Structure formats: C-alpha cells, structure tokens
VEXTI-219553 format. One line per 10 residues: number of its first residue (from 1); their letters; for each residue x, y, z of C-alpha. Coordinates in steps of 0.2 Angstrom, whole numbers. Example, Ala and Ser with C-alpha at 12.3 -4.5 7.8 and 13.67 -1.06 7.14 Angstrom:
BEGIN
1	as	62/-22/39; 68/-5/36 $
END
This chain:
BEGIN
1	mshamsddqv	-1/-3/1; 7/17/-7; 10/31/5; 5/51/-1; 20/61/-3; 23/74/10; 24/91/6; 40/90/10; 45/75/2; 37/82/-16 $
11	agelkkmtaf	50/98/-14; 64/87/-13; 60/78/-28; 57/94/-36; 74/102/-34; 81/85/-35; 73/87/-54; 76/106/-56; 95/101/-51; 96/87/-63 $
21	ihqealekak	88/96/-75; 98/113/-71; 116/103/-75; 110/95/-91; 108/111/-96; 127/118/-90; 136/101/-99; 122/101/-116; 128/123/-117; 144/118/-113 $
31	eihikadeef	145/107/-127; 135/117/-137; 151/130/-134; 163/120/-137; 156/113/-152; 153/132/-156; 174/136/-153; 180/120/-162; 170/126/-178; 175/143/-176 $
41	aieksklvrq	192/138/-173; 191/127/-189; 181/142/-199; 195/154/-195; 210/142/-201; 199/141/-215; 198/159/-219; 216/159/-214; 222/150/-226; 212/157/-240 $
51	etssidsqya	216/173/-235; 236/168/-235; 234/157/-251; 225/173/-261; 240/184/-253; 253/172/-259; 244/171/-275; 241/189/-278; 260/192/-273; 266/177/-285 $
61	kkhkqasmsq	256/186/-298; 264/204/-295; 281/194/-293; 280/188/-310; 274/200/-319; 288/212/-311; 301/196/-316; 295/196/-333; 296/218/-335; 313/217/-330 $
71	qitrstlank	316/204/-342; 308/210/-355; 317/228/-352; 335/217/-350; 331/209/-365; 326/226/-374; 342/232/-368; 354/220/-371; 344/218/-391; 349/238/-391 $
81	trikvlsarq	368/237/-389; 370/221/-399; 360/230/-413; 371/247/-410; 387/235/-409; 381/226/-423; 378/243/-434; 395/250/-429; 406/233/-435; 395/234/-448 $
91	elldelfeka	401/253/-453; 418/248/-453; 418/234/-463; 409/242/-476; 421/256/-474; 433/243/-473; 429/235/-490; 425/253/-497; 443/260/-496; 450/243/-503 $
101	rdklatysed	437/247/-520; 444/263/-517; 462/256/-519; 457/244/-532; 460/258/-545; 478/262/-541; 480/244/-546; 484/247/-564; 495/261/-560; 511/251/-559 $
111	kgiyesmckg	511/244/-578; 524/230/-572; 514/223/-557; 497/227/-566; 504/215/-581; 508/200/-568; 493/201/-560; 481/200/-576; 492/186/-581; 490/178/-566 $
121	lileglyaln	471/181/-569; 472/174/-587; 481/159/-582; 470/155/-569; 455/155/-580; 464/145/-595; 468/132/-580; 447/131/-576; 444/129/-594; 456/119/-601 $
131	edkvtvrark	451/122/-621; 459/125/-636; 454/143/-639; 445/156/-628; 444/175/-628; 448/189/-615; 440/203/-610; 445/218/-604; 445/238/-600; 452/247/-618 $
141	adydivkkai	463/257/-607; 471/240/-602; 472/233/-619; 491/235/-622; 495/228/-605; 483/213/-607; 489/208/-622; 508/206/-617; 499/196/-602; 490/186/-614 $
151	ngakkeykes	507/181/-622; 516/178/-608; 499/167/-601; 500/156/-616; 520/152/-614; 517/150/-597; 502/136/-600; 511/128/-614; 527/125/-602; 516/121/-587 $
161	lekdvnveld	504/109/-599; 514/105/-615; 499/111/-626; 497/125/-635; 481/136/-630; 472/152/-641; 470/167/-634; 463/182/-643; 456/200/-633; 439/202/-637 $
171	eknpqpegss	441/219/-643; 421/221/-647; 415/216/-631; 425/227/-619; 427/228/-599; 416/243/-591; 428/260/-592; 421/262/-576; 426/246/-568; 445/243/-558 $
181	ggvsivgggg	452/234/-570; 457/214/-572; 450/203/-586; 435/190/-591; 442/172/-597; 425/167/-610; 428/150/-616; 414/135/-622; 409/143/-638; 404/161/-629 $
191	ridinntlde	393/149/-615; 405/150/-600; 413/167/-590; 426/167/-578; 425/183/-568; 443/188/-565; 440/207/-564; 447/215/-550; 428/223/-544; 420/203/-544 $
201	rlklletdal	437/197/-534; 434/210/-522; 416/204/-518; 421/185/-518; 432/192/-505; 419/200/-494; 411/184/-494; 423/170/-490; 436/182/-482; 422/193/-472 $
211	pmvrttlfgk	422/177/-458; 439/180/-453; 441/198/-456; 428/198/-443; 437/187/-430; 453/198/-434; 445/215/-432; 432/210/-417; 438/192/-409; 430/176/-411 $
221	nenrrfyd	410/177/-408; 409/164/-392; 390/162/-392; 394/158/-411; 392/136/-413; 394/135/-431; 406/144/-444; 407/142/-463 $
END
C-alpha cells in the first residue's frame, strides 16, 4: 500500500529534478560552446588559409609580372645594345671594303705589277677552262698591257701543260671603263664566262673572307656554334 508524499518530500523531489535539469542544461550548453569554438576555429583556420593563399597568389602573380617586366627590359636593352654594336661593326666593315675598292683603281697605275696580275688572272681562267681556244675581255685602256699578259700566260700554260692554247683579246666586248680592271676569260663557245675582274674578286673576298676579317677585327664570337 503506497503512502502519499508529504509536501517536504515533493519539494525535495522537485528540487532534485530541477538540479538534474539545470546540470543537464549546463553540460549541454558547455558542449554547444565547445562545438561552437571548434567550428569557429576550423572556419577561422579555413579563412586564414584562404586569405594566405590569396595573398601568396597575388604576390606570386605580381612577382612574376615584375620579373617578366625586368626580363623584357633587360632583353630590350641587350637587343638595342647588340644592334648598335653590330651596326657599328658593319659600318667599319663597309668602310674597310670601300677603301679596298678605292685602292683597286690604283693597281693599274704600276704597269709591271698590273701586267703580272692580269697574266695570273688569265692563267687561272685557262687552267679552269682547259680549252684549246678562249677569248679575253678587258678595259680598252688596258688593251696593250693585257695583250702582253696574254702572251706571257700562253707561254707559261704551254710550259706547264705542254700544249698550245689560242687566246684572243675580244675588242668588240670591252669591260666597262668605270670598272677597276682585271679580265674575264670566256670559253665554251661564249657560254662560260670566268669573271676575274678586280671588282668581282673583291666581291668574292667580301663573302669568303668576311668571317676571318670579323675575327681579326673583333675577335672570336663565343656565342657562335657553327662557322662557314
């Protein structure tokens, strides 16, 4: 048989229930607070990482842009300097060959040296063509000297190869009077023309000897890997 609870007993039970509920509420509040702190810390860390990454990315981008700008500036300056140097070198080479062209006109002034030179140029053509009959073209002003050079070349050719060659001066087709001199040797029935004029020989020299002239004047190019 149950007994009714007294007012004191009821008050005591209510007090216990209130204390239990209060304790549960405190523990729940503490748990919520801890969880909130953890979530806040995670979110804060995430935001910090994002901001740090964004700052790093912006810095890297600006650093890359600045680096590229510096490289472009250096490259532009280097190219401008290189162009100036190459231009100055080319001017010097042009001046050198221009002086050589001016000097060519003086070679015919010394008749003995010029005759010997023409003889050598004619012989070179005779050996190259190796024909029985050829013609030689020269400036009208050089006809007398070239005729002597032809005779000397024919004699040396015969002594060297033990055979005669017929060499005629083509007076119908002279070299331009404004040229520097020299001769051209024509063979193959007029189809083969060996241009041994002084102007042409200088052109060949400009092409063939240019690398050597550059090296002599300016030194070896360390950046060049291949040479002609």
